[in-house]
N, CA, C, O and the ligand as a Tripos MOL2 file, in Angstrom:
@<TRIPOS>MOLECULE
protein
  261   259    66     0     0
PROTEIN
NO_CHARGES

@<TRIPOS>ATOM
      1 N         -69.2450   70.6940   54.0010 N.3       1 MET1
      2 CA        -69.1600   71.1330   55.4000 C.3       1 MET1
      3 C         -68.1220   72.2370   55.5310 C.2       1 MET1
      4 O         -66.9350   72.0100   55.2950 O.2       1 MET1
      5 N         -68.5580   73.4110   55.8990 N.am      2 LYS2
      6 CA        -67.6460   74.5460   55.9780 C.3       2 LYS2
      7 C         -66.9050   74.5470   57.3140 C.2       2 LYS2
      8 O         -67.5060   74.3660   58.3730 O.2       2 LYS2
      9 N         -65.5850   74.7560   57.2450 N.am      3 CYS3
     10 CA        -64.7710   74.8160   58.4530 C.3       3 CYS3
     11 C         -65.1070   76.0790   59.2360 C.2       3 CYS3
     12 O         -65.1400   77.1770   58.6800 O.2       3 CYS3
     13 N         -65.3570   75.9080   60.5380 N.am      4 THR4
     14 CA        -65.6920   77.0830   61.3530 C.3       4 THR4
     15 C         -64.4300   77.8640   61.7090 C.2       4 THR4
     16 O         -64.5030   78.9960   62.1870 O.2       4 THR4
     17 N         -63.2740   77.2490   61.4700 N.am      5 ASN5
     18 CA        -62.0080   77.8980   61.8150 C.3       5 ASN5
     19 C         -61.4680   78.7590   60.6770 C.2       5 ASN5
     20 O         -61.1610   79.9350   60.8720 O.2       5 ASN5
     21 N         -61.3510   78.1610   59.4730 N.am      6 CYS6
     22 CA        -60.7380   78.8940   58.3570 C.3       6 CYS6
     23 C         -61.7120   79.1900   57.2220 C.2       6 CYS6
     24 O         -61.3970   79.9740   56.3270 O.2       6 CYS6
     25 N         -62.9010   78.5650   57.2500 N.am      7 GLY7
     26 CA        -63.8930   78.8520   56.2200 C.3       7 GLY7
     27 C         -63.7860   77.9750   54.9840 C.2       7 GLY7
     28 O         -64.5740   78.1170   54.0490 O.2       7 GLY7
     29 N         -62.8100   77.0650   54.9750 N.am      8 LYS8
     30 CA        -62.6260   76.1660   53.8310 C.3       8 LYS8
     31 C         -63.7990   75.1910   53.7200 C.2       8 LYS8
     32 O         -64.2630   74.6290   54.7120 O.2       8 LYS8
     33 N         -64.2660   75.0090   52.4790 N.am      9 GLU9
     34 CA        -65.3530   74.0680   52.2350 C.3       9 GLU9
     35 C         -64.7900   72.6590   52.1460 C.2       9 GLU9
     36 O         -63.9730   72.3730   51.2710 O.2       9 GLU9
     37 N         -65.2200   71.7730   53.0470 N.am     10 ASN10
     38 CA        -64.7380   70.3960   53.0500 C.3      10 ASN10
     39 C         -65.8240   69.4530   52.5750 C.2      10 ASN10
     40 O         -67.0100   69.7800   52.5900 O.2      10 ASN10
     41 N         -65.3870   68.2660   52.1500 N.am     11 ARG11
     42 CA        -66.3560   67.2790   51.7130 C.3      11 ARG11
     43 C         -67.2330   66.8310   52.8770 C.2      11 ARG11
     44 O         -66.8000   66.8160   54.0290 O.2      11 ARG11
     45 N         -68.4690   66.4690   52.5570 N.am     12 LYS12
     46 CA        -69.4000   65.9930   53.5690 C.3      12 LYS12
     47 C         -68.8290   64.7400   54.2350 C.2      12 LYS12
     48 O         -68.2560   63.8780   53.5690 O.2      12 LYS12
     49 N         -68.9920   64.6540   55.5440 N.am     13 GLY13
     50 CA        -68.5500   63.4690   56.2590 C.3      13 GLY13
     51 C         -67.1240   63.5570   56.7710 C.2      13 GLY13
     52 O         -66.6880   62.6950   57.5330 O.2      13 GLY13
     53 N         -66.3870   64.5900   56.3640 N.am     14 MET14
     54 CA        -65.0290   64.7640   56.8590 C.3      14 MET14
     55 C         -65.0640   65.1520   58.3350 C.2      14 MET14
     56 O         -65.9050   65.9390   58.7700 O.2      14 MET14
     57 N         -64.1280   64.5780   59.0950 N.am     15 LEU15
     58 CA        -64.1060   64.8880   60.5230 C.3      15 LEU15
     59 C         -63.2070   66.0790   60.8210 C.2      15 LEU15
     60 O         -63.4310   66.8280   61.7710 O.2      15 LEU15
     61 N         -62.1810   66.2360   59.9820 N.am     16 PHE16
     62 CA        -61.2450   67.3400   60.2010 C.3      16 PHE16
     63 C         -61.0740   68.1480   58.9160 C.2      16 PHE16
     64 O         -61.2050   67.6200   57.8120 O.2      16 PHE16
     65 N         -60.7840   69.4180   59.0770 N.am     17 CYS17
     66 CA        -60.6080   70.3100   57.9360 C.3      17 CYS17
     67 C         -59.3600   69.9270   57.1390 C.2      17 CYS17
     68 O         -58.3000   69.6760   57.7120 O.2      17 CYS17
     69 N         -59.5000   69.8840   55.8060 N.am     18 MET18
     70 CA        -58.3570   69.5600   54.9430 C.3      18 MET18
     71 C         -57.3430   70.6970   54.9410 C.2      18 MET18
     72 O         -56.1580   70.4910   54.6790 O.2      18 MET18
     73 N         -57.8260   71.8950   55.2350 N.am     19 GLU19
     74 CA        -56.9760   73.0710   55.1460 C.3      19 GLU19
     75 C         -56.1780   73.2900   56.4310 C.2      19 GLU19
     76 O         -54.9500   73.3700   56.4000 O.2      19 GLU19
     77 N         -56.8820   73.3880   57.5600 N.am     20 CYS20
     78 CA        -56.1950   73.7740   58.8000 C.3      20 CYS20
     79 C         -56.1900   72.6570   59.8390 C.2      20 CYS20
     80 O         -55.5130   72.7690   60.8620 O.2      20 CYS20
     81 N         -56.9360   71.5790   59.5900 N.am     21 GLY21
     82 CA        -56.9120   70.4480   60.5060 C.3      21 GLY21
     83 C         -57.8340   70.5830   61.7020 C.2      21 GLY21
     84 O         -57.8540   69.7210   62.5810 O.2      21 GLY21
     85 N         -58.6000   71.6660   61.7360 N.am     22 ALA22
     86 CA        -59.5380   71.8410   62.8500 C.3      22 ALA22
     87 C         -60.6450   70.7910   62.7710 C.2      22 ALA22
     88 O         -60.9980   70.3210   61.6900 O.2      22 ALA22
     89 N         -61.1800   70.4370   63.9320 N.am     23 LYS23
     90 CA        -62.2660   69.4730   63.9590 C.3      23 LYS23
     91 C         -63.5160   70.1130   63.3600 C.2      23 LYS23
     92 O         -63.9030   71.2210   63.7330 O.2      23 LYS23
     93 N         -64.1370   69.3970   62.4280 N.am     24 LEU24
     94 CA        -65.3510   69.9140   61.8130 C.3      24 LEU24
     95 C         -66.5590   69.4900   62.6370 C.2      24 LEU24
     96 O         -66.5730   68.3970   63.2050 O.2      24 LEU24
     97 N         -67.5800   70.3530   62.7060 N.am     25 PRO25
     98 CA        -68.7810   69.9700   63.4480 C.3      25 PRO25
     99 C         -69.4930   68.8240   62.7470 C.2      25 PRO25
    100 O         -69.5960   68.8140   61.5200 O.2      25 PRO25
    101 N         -69.9830   67.8600   63.5130 N.am     26 GLU26
    102 CA        -70.7050   66.7510   62.9150 C.3      26 GLU26
    103 C         -72.1490   67.1450   62.7060 C.2      26 GLU26
    104 O         -72.6800   68.0300   63.3780 O.2      26 GLU26
    105 N         -72.7710   66.4690   61.7580 N.am     27 GLU27
    106 CA        -74.1460   66.7830   61.4080 C.3      27 GLU27
    107 C         -75.0480   66.7290   62.6410 C.2      27 GLU27
    108 O         -75.9020   67.5900   62.8530 O.2      27 GLU27
    109 N         -74.8290   65.6850   63.4480 N.am     28 LYS28
    110 CA        -75.6310   65.4930   64.6510 C.3      28 LYS28
    111 C         -75.4780   66.6930   65.5810 C.2      28 LYS28
    112 O         -76.4500   67.2090   66.1340 O.2      28 LYS28
    113 N         -74.2320   67.1160   65.7330 N.am     29 GLU29
    114 CA        -73.9210   68.2690   66.5730 C.3      29 GLU29
    115 C         -74.6730   69.5070   66.0890 C.2      29 GLU29
    116 O         -75.2610   70.2500   66.8750 O.2      29 GLU29
    117 N         -74.6370   69.7040   64.7730 N.am     30 ILE30
    118 CA        -75.2830   70.8700   64.1750 C.3      30 ILE30
    119 C         -76.7890   70.8100   64.3930 C.2      30 ILE30
    120 O         -77.4140   71.8130   64.7370 O.2      30 ILE30
    121 N         -77.3680   69.6260   64.1900 N.am     31 LEU31
    122 CA        -78.8120   69.4870   64.3520 C.3      31 LEU31
    123 C         -79.2200   69.7350   65.7960 C.2      31 LEU31
    124 O         -80.2560   70.3430   66.0680 O.2      31 LEU31
    125 N         -78.3890   69.2530   66.7200 N.am     32 GLU32
    126 CA        -78.6920   69.4710   68.1330 C.3      32 GLU32
    127 C         -78.6360   70.9580   68.4700 C.2      32 GLU32
    128 O         -79.4900   71.4870   69.1810 O.2      32 GLU32
    129 N         -77.6160   71.6110   67.9430 N.am     33 LYS33
    130 CA        -77.4740   73.0440   68.1720 C.3      33 LYS33
    131 C         -78.6600   73.7960   67.5870 C.2      33 LYS33
    132 O         -79.2050   74.7040   68.2140 O.2      33 LYS33
    133 N         -79.0510   73.4090   66.3810 N.am     34 ALA34
    134 CA        -80.1660   74.0620   65.7030 C.3      34 ALA34
    135 C         -81.4480   73.8940   66.5150 C.2      34 ALA34
    136 O         -82.2480   74.8220   66.6280 O.2      34 ALA34
    137 N         -81.6340   72.7030   67.0780 N.am     35 ALA35
    138 CA        -82.8290   72.4490   67.8810 C.3      35 ALA35
    139 C         -82.8230   73.3200   69.1320 C.2      35 ALA35
    140 O         -83.8530   73.8640   69.5300 O.2      35 ALA35
    141 N         -81.6540   73.4450   69.7450 N.am     36 ALA36
    142 CA        -81.5370   74.2730   70.9430 C.3      36 ALA36
    143 C         -81.8180   75.7300   70.6050 C.2      36 ALA36
    144 O         -82.4800   76.4360   71.3650 O.2      36 ALA36
    145 N         -81.3120   76.1730   69.4620 N.am     37 LEU37
    146 CA        -81.5420   77.5530   69.0430 C.3      37 LEU37
    147 C         -83.0110   77.7970   68.7180 C.2      37 LEU37
    148 O         -83.5480   78.8710   68.9870 O.2      37 LEU37
    149 N         -83.6520   76.7840   68.1360 N.am     38 GLU38
    150 CA        -85.0710   76.9040   67.8230 C.3      38 GLU38
    151 C         -85.8730   77.0900   69.1060 C.2      38 GLU38
    152 O         -86.8200   77.8750   69.1530 O.2      38 GLU38
    153 N         -85.4790   76.3560   70.1460 N.am     39 GLU39
    154 CA        -86.1390   76.5030   71.4370 C.3      39 GLU39
    155 C         -85.9660   77.9310   71.9580 C.2      39 GLU39
    156 O         -86.9110   78.5500   72.4470 O.2      39 GLU39
    157 N         -84.7370   78.4350   71.8400 N.am     40 LEU40
    158 CA        -84.4510   79.7990   72.2700 C.3      40 LEU40
    159 C         -85.2870   80.8080   71.4910 C.2      40 LEU40
    160 O         -85.7900   81.7850   72.0450 O.2      40 LEU40
    161 N         -85.4220   80.5480   70.1890 N.am     41 ARG41
    162 CA        -86.1760   81.4470   69.3270 C.3      41 ARG41
    163 C         -87.6330   81.5240   69.7730 C.2      41 ARG41
    164 O         -88.2300   82.5990   69.8260 O.2      41 ARG41
    165 N         -88.1920   80.3510   70.0940 N.am     42 GLN42
    166 CA        -89.5810   80.3170   70.5400 C.3      42 GLN42
    167 C         -89.7350   81.0460   71.8650 C.2      42 GLN42
    168 O         -90.7070   81.7680   72.0860 O.2      42 GLN42
    169 N         -88.7480   80.8410   72.7500 N.am     43 GLU43
    170 CA        -88.7550   81.5320   74.0390 C.3      43 GLU43
    171 C         -88.6880   83.0470   73.8140 C.2      43 GLU43
    172 O         -89.3920   83.8240   74.4600 O.2      43 GLU43
    173 N         -87.8350   83.4290   72.8960 N.am     44 PHE44
    174 CA        -87.6690   84.8410   72.5700 C.3      44 PHE44
    175 C         -88.9740   85.4240   72.0440 C.2      44 PHE44
    176 O         -89.3670   86.5270   72.4220 O.2      44 PHE44
    177 N         -89.6350   84.6810   71.1770 N.am     45 GLU45
    178 CA        -90.8980   85.1490   70.6100 C.3      45 GLU45
    179 C         -91.9370   85.3670   71.6930 C.2      45 GLU45
    180 O         -92.7020   86.3310   71.6620 O.2      45 GLU45
    181 N         -91.9480   84.4420   72.6620 N.am     46 LYS46
    182 CA        -92.8790   84.5580   73.7790 C.3      46 LYS46
    183 C         -92.6030   85.8440   74.5570 C.2      46 LYS46
    184 O         -93.5190   86.5950   74.8930 O.2      46 LYS46
    185 N         -91.3220   86.0780   74.8330 N.am     47 LEU47
    186 CA        -90.9290   87.2810   75.5660 C.3      47 LEU47
    187 C         -91.2690   88.5310   74.7650 C.2      47 LEU47
    188 O         -91.7100   89.5390   75.3180 O.2      47 LEU47
    189 N         -91.0620   88.4510   73.4780 N.am     48 GLU48
    190 CA        -91.3610   89.5770   72.5980 C.3      48 GLU48
    191 C         -92.8480   89.9300   72.6650 C.2      48 GLU48
    192 O         -93.2240   91.1010   72.7070 O.2      48 GLU48
    193 N         -93.6770   88.8960   72.6750 N.am     49 GLN49
    194 CA        -95.1260   89.1190   72.7620 C.3      49 GLN49
    195 C         -95.4940   89.7160   74.1080 C.2      49 GLN49
    196 O         -96.3480   90.5970   74.2050 O.2      49 GLN49
    197 N         -94.8230   89.2110   75.1610 N.am     50 GLU50
    198 CA        -95.0690   89.7260   76.4970 C.3      50 GLU50
    199 C         -94.7180   91.2120   76.5530 C.2      50 GLU50
    200 O         -95.4560   92.0260   77.1090 O.2      50 GLU50
    201 N         -93.5790   91.5360   75.9630 N.am     51 ARG51
    202 CA        -93.1030   92.9070   75.9310 C.3      51 ARG51
    203 C         -94.0860   93.7920   75.1690 C.2      51 ARG51
    204 O         -94.4140   94.8960   75.6030 O.2      51 ARG51
    205 N         -94.5450   93.2920   74.0340 N.am     52 GLU52
    206 CA        -95.5390   94.0230   73.2500 C.3      52 GLU52
    207 C         -96.7790   94.2990   74.0850 C.2      52 GLU52
    208 O         -97.3340   95.3980   74.0660 O.2      52 GLU52
    209 N         -97.2020   93.2720   74.8190 N.am     53 GLY53
    210 CA        -98.3970   93.4030   75.6430 C.3      53 GLY53
    211 C         -98.2210   94.4580   76.7160 C.2      53 GLY53
    212 O         -99.1160   95.2690   76.9540 O.2      53 GLY53
    213 N         -97.0670   94.4460   77.3620 N.am     54 LEU54
    214 CA        -96.7880   95.4270   78.4060 C.3      54 LEU54
    215 C         -96.7480   96.8390   77.8270 C.2      54 LEU54
    216 O         -97.3290   97.7700   78.3840 O.2      54 LEU54
    217 N         -96.0720   96.9750   76.7320 N.am     55 LEU55
    218 CA        -95.9530   98.3010   76.1150 C.3      55 LEU55
    219 C         -97.3180   98.8140   75.6780 C.2      55 LEU55
    220 O         -97.5930  100.0110   75.7580 O.2      55 LEU55
    221 N         -98.1630   97.9170   75.2220 N.am     56 SER56
    222 CA        -99.4740   98.3460   74.7500 C.3      56 SER56
    223 C        -100.3260   98.8520   75.9070 C.2      56 SER56
    224 O        -101.2130   99.6840   75.7200 O.2      56 SER56
    225 N        -100.0420   98.3280   77.1310 N.am     57 GLN57
    226 CA       -100.7850   98.8070   78.2990 C.3      57 GLN57
    227 C        -100.2620  100.1580   78.7620 C.2      57 GLN57
    228 O        -101.0240  101.0570   79.1170 O.2      57 GLN57
    229 N         -98.9240  100.2730   78.7470 N.am     58 LEU58
    230 CA        -98.3100  101.4800   79.3020 C.3      58 LEU58
    231 C         -98.2300  102.6220   78.3020 C.2      58 LEU58
    232 O         -98.4280  103.7860   78.6500 O.2      58 LEU58
    233 N         -97.9410  102.2800   77.0770 N.am     59 LEU59
    234 CA        -97.7030  103.3200   76.0890 C.3      59 LEU59
    235 C         -98.5180  103.0620   74.8300 C.2      59 LEU59
    236 O         -97.9530  102.7610   73.7790 O.2      59 LEU59
    237 N         -99.8140  103.1740   74.9210 N.am     60 PRO60
    238 CA       -100.6640  102.8270   73.7670 C.3      60 PRO60
    239 C        -100.3060  103.6160   72.5110 C.2      60 PRO60
    240 O        -100.5110  103.1290   71.3990 O.2      60 PRO60
    241 N         -99.7760  104.8220   72.6730 N.am     61 GLU61
    242 CA        -99.4680  105.6370   71.4820 C.3      61 GLU61
    243 C         -98.2630  105.0990   70.7240 C.2      61 GLU61
    244 O         -98.0810  105.4020   69.5450 O.2      61 GLU61
    245 N         -97.4440  104.3030   71.3970 N.am     62 ARG62
    246 CA        -96.2450  103.7500   70.7550 C.3      62 ARG62
    247 C         -96.5800  102.6350   69.7580 C.2      62 ARG62
    248 O         -95.7670  102.2930   68.9000 O.2      62 ARG62
    249 N         -97.7690  102.0820   69.8810 N.am     63 ARG63
    250 CA        -98.1250  100.9320   69.0500 C.3      63 ARG63
    251 C         -98.1820  101.2680   67.5690 C.2      63 ARG63
    252 O         -98.0830  100.3880   66.7140 O.2      63 ARG63
    253 N         -98.3420  102.5460   67.2800 N.am     64 GLN64
    254 CA        -98.4330  102.9030   65.8760 C.3      64 GLN64
    255 C         -97.0610  103.0210   65.2140 C.2      64 GLN64
    256 O         -96.9550  103.0850   63.9900 O.2      64 GLN64
    257 N         -96.0280  103.0460   66.0250 N.am     65 ALA65
    258 CA        -94.6720  103.2310   65.4790 C.3      65 ALA65
    259 C         -94.2500  102.0320   64.6380 C.2      65 ALA65
    260 O         -93.1430  102.0130   64.1010 O.2      65 ALA65
    261 ZN        -60.1590   74.8630   58.3860 Zn       66 ZN66
@<TRIPOS>BOND
     1     1     2 1
     2     2     3 1
     3     3     4 2
     4     3     5 am
     5     5     6 1
     6     6     7 1
     7     7     8 2
     8     7     9 am
     9     9    10 1
    10    10    11 1
    11    11    12 2
    12    11    13 am
    13    13    14 1
    14    14    15 1
    15    15    16 2
    16    15    17 am
    17    17    18 1
    18    18    19 1
    19    19    20 2
    20    19    21 am
    21    21    22 1
    22    22    23 1
    23    23    24 2
    24    23    25 am
    25    25    26 1
    26    26    27 1
    27    27    28 2
    28    27    29 am
    29    29    30 1
    30    30    31 1
    31    31    32 2
    32    31    33 am
    33    33    34 1
    34    34    35 1
    35    35    36 2
    36    35    37 am
    37    37    38 1
    38    38    39 1
    39    39    40 2
    40    39    41 am
    41    41    42 1
    42    42    43 1
    43    43    44 2
    44    43    45 am
    45    45    46 1
    46    46    47 1
    47    47    48 2
    48    47    49 am
    49    49    50 1
    50    50    51 1
    51    51    52 2
    52    51    53 am
    53    53    54 1
    54    54    55 1
    55    55    56 2
    56    55    57 am
    57    57    58 1
    58    58    59 1
    59    59    60 2
    60    59    61 am
    61    61    62 1
    62    62    63 1
    63    63    64 2
    64    63    65 am
    65    65    66 1
    66    66    67 1
    67    67    68 2
    68    67    69 am
    69    69    70 1
    70    70    71 1
    71    71    72 2
    72    71    73 am
    73    73    74 1
    74    74    75 1
    75    75    76 2
    76    75    77 am
    77    77    78 1
    78    78    79 1
    79    79    80 2
    80    79    81 am
    81    81    82 1
    82    82    83 1
    83    83    84 2
    84    83    85 am
    85    85    86 1
    86    86    87 1
    87    87    88 2
    88    87    89 am
    89    89    90 1
    90    90    91 1
    91    91    92 2
    92    91    93 am
    93    93    94 1
    94    94    95 1
    95    95    96 2
    96    95    97 am
    97    97    98 1
    98    98    99 1
    99    99   100 2
   100    99   101 am
   101   101   102 1
   102   102   103 1
   103   103   104 2
   104   103   105 am
   105   105   106 1
   106   106   107 1
   107   107   108 2
   108   107   109 am
   109   109   110 1
   110   110   111 1
   111   111   112 2
   112   111   113 am
   113   113   114 1
   114   114   115 1
   115   115   116 2
   116   115   117 am
   117   117   118 1
   118   118   119 1
   119   119   120 2
   120   119   121 am
   121   121   122 1
   122   122   123 1
   123   123   124 2
   124   123   125 am
   125   125   126 1
   126   126   127 1
   127   127   128 2
   128   127   129 am
   129   129   130 1
   130   130   131 1
   131   131   132 2
   132   131   133 am
   133   133   134 1
   134   134   135 1
   135   135   136 2
   136   135   137 am
   137   137   138 1
   138   138   139 1
   139   139   140 2
   140   139   141 am
   141   141   142 1
   142   142   143 1
   143   143   144 2
   144   143   145 am
   145   145   146 1
   146   146   147 1
   147   147   148 2
   148   147   149 am
   149   149   150 1
   150   150   151 1
   151   151   152 2
   152   151   153 am
   153   153   154 1
   154   154   155 1
   155   155   156 2
   156   155   157 am
   157   157   158 1
   158   158   159 1
   159   159   160 2
   160   159   161 am
   161   161   162 1
   162   162   163 1
   163   163   164 2
   164   163   165 am
   165   165   166 1
   166   166   167 1
   167   167   168 2
   168   167   169 am
   169   169   170 1
   170   170   171 1
   171   171   172 2
   172   171   173 am
   173   173   174 1
   174   174   175 1
   175   175   176 2
   176   175   177 am
   177   177   178 1
   178   178   179 1
   179   179   180 2
   180   179   181 am
   181   181   182 1
   182   182   183 1
   183   183   184 2
   184   183   185 am
   185   185   186 1
   186   186   187 1
   187   187   188 2
   188   187   189 am
   189   189   190 1
   190   190   191 1
   191   191   192 2
   192   191   193 am
   193   193   194 1
   194   194   195 1
   195   195   196 2
   196   195   197 am
   197   197   198 1
   198   198   199 1
   199   199   200 2
   200   199   201 am
   201   201   202 1
   202   202   203 1
   203   203   204 2
   204   203   205 am
   205   205   206 1
   206   206   207 1
   207   207   208 2
   208   207   209 am
   209   209   210 1
   210   210   211 1
   211   211   212 2
   212   211   213 am
   213   213   214 1
   214   214   215 1
   215   215   216 2
   216   215   217 am
   217   217   218 1
   218   218   219 1
   219   219   220 2
   220   219   221 am
   221   221   222 1
   222   222   223 1
   223   223   224 2
   224   223   225 am
   225   225   226 1
   226   226   227 1
   227   227   228 2
   228   227   229 am
   229   229   230 1
   230   230   231 1
   231   231   232 2
   232   231   233 am
   233   233   234 1
   234   234   235 1
   235   235   236 2
   236   235   237 am
   237   237   238 1
   238   238   239 1
   239   239   240 2
   240   239   241 am
   241   241   242 1
   242   242   243 1
   243   243   244 2
   244   243   245 am
   245   245   246 1
   246   246   247 1
   247   247   248 2
   248   247   249 am
   249   249   250 1
   250   250   251 1
   251   251   252 2
   252   251   253 am
   253   253   254 1
   254   254   255 1
   255   255   256 2
   256   255   257 am
   257   257   258 1
   258   258   259 1
   259   259   260 2
@<TRIPOS>SUBSTRUCTURE
     1 MET1         2 RESIDUE 1 A MET
     2 LYS2         6 RESIDUE 1 A LYS
     3 CYS3        10 RESIDUE 1 A CYS
     4 THR4        14 RESIDUE 1 A THR
     5 ASN5        18 RESIDUE 1 A ASN
     6 CYS6        22 RESIDUE 1 A CYS
     7 GLY7        26 RESIDUE 1 A GLY
     8 LYS8        30 RESIDUE 1 A LYS
     9 GLU9        34 RESIDUE 1 A GLU
    10 ASN10       38 RESIDUE 1 A ASN
    11 ARG11       42 RESIDUE 1 A ARG
    12 LYS12       46 RESIDUE 1 A LYS
    13 GLY13       50 RESIDUE 1 A GLY
    14 MET14       54 RESIDUE 1 A MET
    15 LEU15       58 RESIDUE 1 A LEU
    16 PHE16       62 RESIDUE 1 A PHE
    17 CYS17       66 RESIDUE 1 A CYS
    18 MET18       70 RESIDUE 1 A MET
    19 GLU19       74 RESIDUE 1 A GLU
    20 CYS20       78 RESIDUE 1 A CYS
    21 GLY21       82 RESIDUE 1 A GLY
    22 ALA22       86 RESIDUE 1 A ALA
    23 LYS23       90 RESIDUE 1 A LYS
    24 LEU24       94 RESIDUE 1 A LEU
    25 PRO25       98 RESIDUE 1 A PRO
    26 GLU26      102 RESIDUE 1 A GLU
    27 GLU27      106 RESIDUE 1 A GLU
    28 LYS28      110 RESIDUE 1 A LYS
    29 GLU29      114 RESIDUE 1 A GLU
    30 ILE30      118 RESIDUE 1 A ILE
    31 LEU31      122 RESIDUE 1 A LEU
    32 GLU32      126 RESIDUE 1 A GLU
    33 LYS33      130 RESIDUE 1 A LYS
    34 ALA34      134 RESIDUE 1 A ALA
    35 ALA35      138 RESIDUE 1 A ALA
    36 ALA36      142 RESIDUE 1 A ALA
    37 LEU37      146 RESIDUE 1 A LEU
    38 GLU38      150 RESIDUE 1 A GLU
    39 GLU39      154 RESIDUE 1 A GLU
    40 LEU40      158 RESIDUE 1 A LEU
    41 ARG41      162 RESIDUE 1 A ARG
    42 GLN42      166 RESIDUE 1 A GLN
    43 GLU43      170 RESIDUE 1 A GLU
    44 PHE44      174 RESIDUE 1 A PHE
    45 GLU45      178 RESIDUE 1 A GLU
    46 LYS46      182 RESIDUE 1 A LYS
    47 LEU47      186 RESIDUE 1 A LEU
    48 GLU48      190 RESIDUE 1 A GLU
    49 GLN49      194 RESIDUE 1 A GLN
    50 GLU50      198 RESIDUE 1 A GLU
    51 ARG51      202 RESIDUE 1 A ARG
    52 GLU52      206 RESIDUE 1 A GLU
    53 GLY53      210 RESIDUE 1 A GLY
    54 LEU54      214 RESIDUE 1 A LEU
    55 LEU55      218 RESIDUE 1 A LEU
    56 SER56      222 RESIDUE 1 A SER
    57 GLN57      226 RESIDUE 1 A GLN
    58 LEU58      230 RESIDUE 1 A LEU
    59 LEU59      234 RESIDUE 1 A LEU
    60 PRO60      238 RESIDUE 1 A PRO
    61 GLU61      242 RESIDUE 1 A GLU
    62 ARG62      246 RESIDUE 1 A ARG
    63 ARG63      250 RESIDUE 1 A ARG
    64 GLN64      254 RESIDUE 1 A GLN
    65 ALA65      258 RESIDUE 1 A ALA
    66 ZN66       261 GROUP 0 **** ****
């Protein structure tokens, strides 16, 4: 588990960094964050497709870029 504060690699399951004492993120926390980011990514992809669709209507010549 890498410390987000100092970058020190800590053993799995450690709650605090051995180097600087900062609280290490728990696995559950990380998984929850990852799930939230995945949701954002999907939302982003949807928006990206929407944007592509709009651009293809307005600027058909740009599609070849
Ligand atoms: Zn640290």
